[in-house]
C-alpha positions as CSV (number, residue, x, y, z in Angstrom):
1,M,4.2,-29.0,26.2
2,G,3.8,-28.3,22.3
3,M,3.9,-25.0,20.6
4,Q,2.6,-22.1,21.8
5,L,0.9,-19.0,20.0
6,H,3.3,-16.4,21.6
7,Q,6.6,-18.5,20.7
8,L,4.6,-18.2,16.7
9,R,5.0,-14.9,17.4
10,Y,8.4,-14.5,18.3
11,F,9.4,-17.2,15.9
12,V,7.4,-15.1,12.8
13,A,9.4,-11.6,13.9
14,V,12.5,-13.3,13.8
15,A,11.9,-14.6,10.4
16,E,10.9,-11.0,9.3
17,V,13.9,-9.0,10.6
18,R,16.7,-11.9,10.2
19,H,18.1,-10.7,13.8
20,F,17.2,-11.9,17.5
21,T,17.7,-8.7,19.1
22,Q,15.7,-5.8,16.3
23,A,12.8,-9.1,16.4
24,A,12.8,-8.9,20.6
25,D,12.6,-5.7,20.3
26,I,9.7,-5.6,18.3
27,V,8.2,-8.5,20.4
28,G,8.5,-6.8,23.7
29,I,10.5,-9.2,25.7
30,T,14.5,-9.4,26.3
31,Q,16.6,-11.1,23.6
32,P,18.0,-14.1,26.0
33,S,14.0,-15.1,26.5
34,L,13.5,-14.3,22.6
35,S,15.9,-17.1,22.0
36,K,15.0,-19.3,25.2
37,Q,11.5,-19.4,23.5
38,I,12.8,-20.3,19.8
39,H,15.2,-23.0,21.4
40,A,11.6,-24.6,23.0
41,L,9.8,-24.0,19.9
42,E,12.7,-26.1,17.5
43,G,12.3,-29.2,20.4
44,D,8.6,-29.1,20.5
45,L,9.1,-29.3,16.4
46,G,12.7,-31.7,16.4
47,A,13.8,-29.5,13.8
48,P,16.0,-26.1,13.8
49,L,14.4,-22.9,11.8
50,F,17.7,-20.5,11.7
51,E,21.2,-20.8,11.0
52,R,23.9,-18.5,10.3
53,V,25.1,-18.1,7.2
54,R,28.2,-15.9,6.5
55,G,27.0,-14.1,10.1
56,N,23.3,-13.5,8.7
57,I,20.3,-15.4,10.0
58,A,18.5,-17.8,7.7
59,L,15.8,-19.7,8.0
60,T,16.2,-23.5,7.5
61,A,14.4,-25.6,5.2
62,A,12.0,-26.7,8.4
63,G,11.7,-22.9,9.2
64,E,10.7,-21.8,5.4
65,V,8.0,-25.0,6.0
66,L,6.2,-23.1,9.6
67,L,6.6,-19.7,8.5
68,P,3.5,-19.1,6.2
69,L,1.7,-21.7,8.1
70,A,2.4,-19.8,11.3
71,R,1.2,-16.4,9.4
72,R,-2.1,-17.5,8.9
73,I,-2.4,-19.5,12.3
74,L,-1.8,-16.0,13.8
75,A,-3.9,-14.1,11.5
76,D,-6.6,-16.6,12.1
77,V,-6.1,-16.3,16.1
78,D,-6.6,-11.7,15.3
79,T,-9.3,-12.7,13.8
80,A,-11.3,-14.5,15.7
81,T,-10.4,-12.4,19.0
82,R,-12.2,-9.3,16.9
83,E,-15.4,-11.1,15.8
84,V,-16.3,-12.8,19.4
85,Q,-14.9,-9.3,21.4
86,E,-17.2,-7.3,18.6
87,L,-19.8,-10.4,19.3
88,I,-20.1,-9.9,22.9
89,G,-19.5,-6.2,23.4
90,L,-15.8,-5.5,24.6
91,R,-14.8,-3.9,21.4
92,R,-17.0,-2.3,18.8
93,G,-14.1,-3.5,16.1
94,R,-11.4,-2.6,14.4
95,V,-10.3,-1.6,10.7
96,R,-6.9,-1.0,9.9
97,L,-7.4,0.7,6.3
98,G,-4.1,1.0,3.6
99,A,-3.9,3.8,0.8
100,T,-1.2,5.2,-1.5
101,P,-1.2,8.9,-1.1
102,S,-3.4,10.1,-4.2
103,L,-6.2,8.1,-2.9
104,A,-5.5,8.5,0.9
105,T,-6.4,12.3,0.1
106,S,-9.4,11.8,-2.4
107,L,-11.0,8.8,-2.1
108,A,-10.6,7.5,1.2
109,P,-12.1,11.0,3.2
110,P,-15.3,10.4,1.9
111,V,-15.6,6.7,2.0
112,L,-14.6,7.0,5.8
113,R,-16.9,10.3,6.8
114,R,-19.4,7.9,5.7
115,F,-17.9,4.8,7.7
116,R,-17.7,7.2,10.7
117,D,-21.1,8.4,10.5
118,A,-22.7,4.9,10.6
119,H,-19.7,3.3,12.8
120,P,-18.9,5.9,15.4
121,A,-17.4,3.6,18.3
122,V,-15.2,1.3,15.2
123,D,-11.6,1.9,15.5
124,L,-10.2,3.1,12.4
125,R,-6.4,3.0,11.4
126,V,-5.1,4.6,7.9
127,E,-1.6,3.8,6.7
128,E,-0.6,5.4,4.0
129,G,2.4,3.8,1.5
130,G,3.0,3.1,-1.8
131,S,1.5,0.1,-4.1
132,Q,4.4,-2.6,-3.4
133,D,4.4,-1.6,0.5
134,L,0.7,-2.1,0.9
135,V,0.7,-5.1,-0.4
136,R,3.4,-5.6,1.9
137,D,1.5,-4.6,5.1
138,L,-1.1,-6.9,3.8
139,L,0.5,-10.4,3.4
140,R,1.5,-9.7,6.9
141,G,-1.8,-9.2,8.4
142,D,-0.9,-5.8,9.2
143,L,-3.6,-4.1,7.4
144,D,-7.3,-5.5,6.5
145,L,-8.3,-3.8,3.5
146,A,-6.3,-1.6,1.3
147,L,-6.3,1.2,-1.8
148,I,-3.9,0.2,-4.1
149,I,-2.9,0.5,-7.7
150,M,-3.0,-3.0,-10.1
151,P,0.8,-4.1,-10.9
152,G,1.2,-4.5,-14.5
153,Q,2.2,-8.1,-13.8
154,G,-1.1,-9.1,-11.8
155,A,-1.7,-9.4,-8.7
156,D,-0.2,-11.3,-5.9
157,P,-1.8,-14.6,-5.5
158,G,-2.2,-14.5,-1.7
159,L,-4.8,-11.4,-2.3
160,R,-8.8,-11.1,-3.3
161,V,-7.9,-7.9,-5.3
162,D,-11.1,-6.0,-7.1
163,P,-10.4,-3.0,-9.3
164,I,-12.7,-0.4,-9.2
165,L,-11.4,2.5,-10.9
166,R,-9.8,3.5,-13.8
167,E,-7.4,7.0,-13.5
168,S,-5.5,9.1,-16.1
169,L,-2.4,10.7,-15.3
170,V,-1.0,14.3,-16.4
171,V,2.0,16.1,-16.5
172,A,2.8,18.7,-13.7
173,S,4.8,21.4,-14.3
174,V,6.0,24.8,-12.7
175,A,2.9,27.0,-13.0
176,E,5.3,30.5,-13.3
177,P,3.7,34.1,-14.1
178,G,4.7,35.3,-17.5
179,T,6.4,31.5,-18.5
180,T,4.1,30.5,-21.8
181,A,2.0,27.6,-20.8
182,D,2.1,24.4,-22.1
183,A,0.4,23.0,-25.0
184,D,-3.3,21.5,-24.4
185,E,-2.1,17.7,-24.7
186,L,1.7,16.3,-24.3
187,R,2.9,13.0,-25.8
188,I,4.9,10.9,-23.8
189,T,7.7,11.3,-26.1
190,D,7.7,15.6,-25.5
191,L,9.0,14.6,-22.4
192,R,12.5,12.9,-23.5
193,D,14.9,15.0,-22.1
194,R,13.0,16.9,-19.9
195,P,14.3,16.7,-16.5
196,M,11.6,14.5,-14.5
197,V,11.3,14.6,-10.4
198,M,11.0,11.0,-9.7
199,F,9.0,9.3,-6.8
200,R,10.9,6.9,-4.7
201,E,11.2,2.7,-4.7
202,G,7.9,1.3,-4.2
203,Y,5.3,3.3,-5.7
204,D,3.6,2.3,-8.2
205,L,3.9,5.8,-10.4
206,R,7.6,5.8,-10.5
207,D,6.9,2.4,-12.1
208,A,4.6,3.7,-14.5
209,T,6.4,6.4,-15.4
210,I,9.5,4.6,-16.3
211,Q,7.7,2.0,-18.3
212,A,5.7,4.4,-20.3
213,C,9.2,6.6,-20.9
214,R,10.4,3.0,-21.8
215,A,7.6,1.8,-24.3
216,A,7.9,5.5,-26.2
217,G,11.3,4.7,-26.8
218,F,13.9,6.5,-24.5
219,E,15.0,6.9,-20.6
220,P,13.9,8.9,-18.6
221,T,16.2,11.7,-17.1
222,F,15.9,12.4,-13.3
223,A,16.6,15.6,-11.9
224,V,15.6,14.5,-8.3
225,D,15.0,10.3,-7.1
226,G,13.1,9.4,-4.4
227,G,10.2,11.4,-3.5
228,E,6.9,11.0,-1.5
229,M,4.3,12.5,-2.8
230,D,4.2,16.4,-1.0
231,A,8.0,16.5,-1.8
232,V,7.7,15.3,-5.5
233,L,4.6,18.4,-6.0
234,S,6.8,20.9,-4.2
235,F,9.9,20.1,-6.1
236,V,7.7,20.5,-9.1
237,E,6.8,23.9,-7.9
238,A,10.2,24.7,-7.1
239,G,10.9,24.6,-11.4
240,L,13.2,21.2,-11.1
241,G,11.5,19.3,-13.2
242,I,8.3,17.7,-14.4
243,A,6.6,14.0,-12.6
244,L,3.9,12.4,-14.0
245,V,0.2,12.4,-11.6
246,P,-3.0,11.8,-10.7
247,G,-4.9,15.1,-11.7
248,I,-6.5,14.8,-7.8
249,V,-3.1,15.5,-6.2
250,V,-2.7,18.8,-8.1
251,A,-6.3,20.6,-8.8
252,R,-5.8,22.7,-5.8
253,R,-2.1,23.9,-6.0
254,P,-1.7,27.0,-7.8
255,G,2.1,26.5,-8.4
256,V,1.7,23.7,-10.3
257,R,0.1,24.0,-14.5
258,I,-1.3,20.5,-15.2
259,T,-1.2,18.9,-18.8
260,R,-3.1,16.6,-20.4
261,L,-1.2,13.5,-21.9
262,A,-2.8,12.7,-25.3
263,P,-4.0,9.0,-26.1
264,P,-3.8,6.6,-24.9
265,G,-2.1,7.9,-22.1
266,V,-0.8,6.5,-18.6
267,T,-3.4,5.2,-16.9
268,R,-3.8,3.2,-13.9
269,T,-6.1,1.0,-12.2
270,I,-7.2,1.4,-8.7
271,A,-8.3,-1.6,-6.8
272,V,-9.3,-2.7,-3.4
273,A,-7.3,-5.9,-1.8
274,R,-7.7,-8.4,1.3
275,R,-6.1,-11.6,2.1
276,R,-7.4,-14.3,0.6
277,D,-7.1,-16.8,3.1
278,V,-8.4,-14.8,6.0
279,V,-11.9,-13.9,6.9
280,P,-12.8,-10.5,7.2
281,T,-13.7,-9.4,10.4
282,N,-17.4,-7.6,10.6
283,A,-16.1,-3.9,10.7
284,G,-13.6,-4.9,7.6
285,R,-16.3,-5.9,5.2
286,E,-18.5,-3.3,6.4
287,L,-15.7,-0.7,5.1
288,R,-15.6,-2.5,1.6
289,R,-19.0,-2.9,1.5
290,I,-19.5,1.4,2.1
291,L,-16.4,1.5,0.0
292,L,-18.1,0.3,-3.0
293,E,-21.6,2.0,-2.1
294,Y,-19.4,5.2,-2.6
295,V,-18.5,4.6,-5.4
296,R,-21.4,3.3,-7.1
297,D,-22.7,6.6,-5.8
298,A,-20.0,9.5,-6.8
299,T,-20.2,7.5,-10.2
300,A,-24.0,8.2,-10.2
301,D,-24.2,11.6,-9.4
302,S,-20.8,12.6,-11.1
303,E,-19.0,13.8,-9.0
304,L,-15.7,10.8,-9.1
305,P,-12.8,13.7,-10.0
306,P,-11.5,14.6,-13.1
307,G,-10.1,11.7,-15.3
308,V,-11.0,8.9,-13.4
309,E,-14.3,6.7,-14.4
310,P,-16.1,3.4,-13.0
311,L,-14.8,-0.3,-13.8
């Protein structure tokens, strides 16, 4: 009969979670049915795709070869389906945007407003997460575009990443009435021995903070470790510690004091990313165009947030 698309979907699900029962729940079938389809796929290919190693599911050599090909096939089929549906008018399209928490509350809203005004029938879906999480979702085909922070080691080769903005980080501390204000500027070395509220793994702000402290010759002291953006700012407001954050996220929080970092400070590069091997849909291309148009307009009108400059 030859391999079927649904068999490839089942195979990718098992490969990602390394568990047949969990994969069956994800794709919405019973575990025996999934196992039967995987066995049929292995029969068609003439090679086993999974093996059990010390009770865990692992890919065989054949499985390792098939996985990136299967992901690409499924992504291309999904793209083709959406393109045809847009063309014949069955549906006006869908676009899935990922953004880091700070960008989801600063850059994304005006961009999505422009997009919605121009294309009110398009289904907009937004996912918030750390840059590492968003890159993973892009590579899996779960997102069309993402606003991410460029990692220091460079972008994943599977992505097309276009830098658009540079942003400076600031020191956020509790704004307590009657206390002595911080200096106009702080050096990274001034943060030595000051307790910090730290973001969870997967947040680029965590990596940026740790790298900046180590470059200055010390290890940061964690007062609280593992927060999301809102939690980190709330912990700062409660006086638990300081944090390095984008200035835009604390602009409207009176309980937080903002202090600039002395040059060279700590900056990060904001970029728009998509998968390199997938042809973007009409809706995805249009969202990217509107995003770049907004950045150009905001730059010309001096409406970019403080500490943000175009690239």
